[in-house]
N, C-alpha and C positions, 0 to 999 in steps of 0.2 A: 218300803224303803225309798222307792222312786218318788212317792208322794212327799216324803219329808224333804228330799233333795230339791224337788220342784218348789216347795214353799220357801226354802232358804235361798234358792237361786233368784226367785222373784224379789225377795227382800234386798239382796245384794245388788241386783241390776236396776232397782227402782231409782236409786239416787242419781247415777250418771244420766239415765234417760230423762227423768223429769227435770233435773237441774239444768239440762241443756235445751229444754223445750222453749222456743221463742215466745215472746209475749204475743197475745192474740190481738188482732186488729179489729176494725169495725165488723168485718166478717171473719170470725175466728177460724184459723187454719191449723188443725192438729198436725202433729208430726206424722209423716207418711207411714202407713201401716206396713209391716214387714210380713207379707203373705208367705206362708210356708207351703212347699209342694205337698199335694195330697190333702191339704186342709181347705175346706170350703171357704172362699173369700167372704168377708162380711158384706152386707148390703151396700155400705158406703163406698167400698172399693170396686164395685162392679160397674160396668159401663152404664152411662146415664140412659134412662128410658125416655119415651116420648113425652112424659109428663114432668120431667125433671126441670129445674131452673135452667140448666145448661142448654136445653133444647128450645127455650123460648126466645123470641126476638125482642131486642131492647130498642126503645125509641132512640134515634140517633143522638138527640141532645142529651138524654140521660146517660147514654153510653159514653159520650165524650166527658161528661161530668164525673162519672165513675172512674174513668181512666185517669183523669186529672187527680182525683182523690187518692187513687192507688199510687200515683207518682209521688205526690208530696208526702205521703205516709210511708213510702218505700216498700209498700206491699207488692209493687210490680216486680220487685227483685226476688219474690218467693220462688219462682220457677228456677232461677239460677241457683238459689240456695239448696233447693230440693235436689237438683241435678248433681250439685257438688257433693252433697251428703251421700247420695246413692252411688256415685262413682267411687267414693271412699270406701263404702261398704263392699262393693264389688272387688275393689283392689285388695282389701284385707282378706276377703274370702278366697279369691283365686290364688293369692300368693302361697297359701298353704296347699292348694290342690295341684298347681302346675309348677311350683318352684319359683323362687325369686328371680332366677335368671331369665325367665320367660315373661315376667309380669309386664315389663315396659312395652314389649311388642303386642302383647294381648290387649293391654289397656288402650294403646293407640288405635287398634282396630275397633275395640268396643266403644270408645268414646265417639268415634266417627259415625258408627252405625246408630248409636244411641241418640246422638244429636239429630240425625236424619229421621229417626222414628218418632222421637218425642221432642220437638222443638221447645225451648224454654218459654217461648211466647204463648204456647198452647195453654199453659197454666193460667196466664192472665186472661186469655180468651174464655176459659171455663169459669173464671171467677166473676166476670162482669155480670152475667145474668143472675148469679147468686146474690151479688150486691143489689141488683135491680129488684129482686123479689123481696129482699129483707128491708130495703130502705126506699122511701118516697123520694121524689126529686127534691122536695124541700129538706128532707133529712140530709141528702147528699150535699146540698148547698150549705147547710148549717155546719156539717162536718168539715167541708172545705174551708169555711170561714174560720173555724177553730184551729185547724191544723196549719193554716197559713199565718196564724198569729204567733208572736214570740213564744207564748206558753205552749202552744200546740207543737211547735218545732222542738222545744225543749223536751216535751213529753216523748216525741218520736225518738229522740236521741238517748234519753236516759231511762225511760220506763222498762225497756227490754232487760237491761242489766239489773234493775231493781227487782223485777219479777223473777229473773234467773237466780239471783242471790236468795230471794225469799223462798223459792221452791227448794233450793239446795238445803237451806237451813231447816225448813219444815221436814224434808225427807230424812235428813240426818237425825232429827229428834225422834221421828216415828220409827226409823230403822233401829236406833239404839233401844227404844222401848220394846220393839218386836223381838230383838235378839235377847233381851233380858228375860222376857216371858218364855221364849223357847228354851233358854238355859234352865230356867226354873222347872220346866216340864220334862227335863231329861230324866228325872226320877221315875216318872210315869212311862216315858218313852225313851229308853236307853239308846235306841237307834239314832236319835238326834245327835248324839255325841260324835258320830262319825262324819257328819256333814257341817256341823257348826264350826265357825272359825275360833281360834284360841282367843281367850280374853287378853287384854292388854298386858304385856310383859311376860306372856307365856308362849311357849312354842311346842304345843302338843303334837306328837308325831301323828301323821295321818290326817291332820286337820286341813281344812281348805279355807284360805282367807278369801275375802271379798275380791272378785275379779276386777281388773282395771279395764275400763271401757276406752276404746280408741277415741281420740279427739273427733268431735263432730262440729260442723260449722254452726254458728249461731246467727241465723238470718235475722236481720233487723226488721221488726214489724211494729206497726202502731198499736197503741193500747185501745182498750174498749172505751 
């Protein structure tokens, strides 16, 4: 029974999560993983080791070029966007735990301590060596030349929305197909009827519709 519900929940939550994933830049930055207590963190979310890109020193000239590229492609804003997203998640979570009357005071303290513990600039600092390992100096200069052009600036401004709409459309198509298959399988697995949402125009008692996701920020990031 839990397995069926997990499958359905994954389908329902896929659309809002993927639809709001920002467009990837020259160094693709996935949506921050939501680590659950008691669950082993994936390798990518663990502290960088001595051999990781983030621990390598970057030539000053290349460092400056990378930071310029990140500035004109708005990738330098990623730290701010991630922080805003996480603060929203914390706000939504604690409001149910401590009550709405205490949320403002709690968030004031949390935001202050969070900013001191994880400065937004630290994300940019961590990304510079990743760019440096992925691209040569010639690559960086070529990317700067493109993104400083009228077409490059247009891409920076418009492609994130194009990708977001494309993802949302694709997820909606796949979600509809998955639900159709699951409904067809209710003859073999009657338990599915208890967790599937009602079909359009129906209001089956005990059904659960697709949950609505809280709004998340859509950080602007450059295309590949």
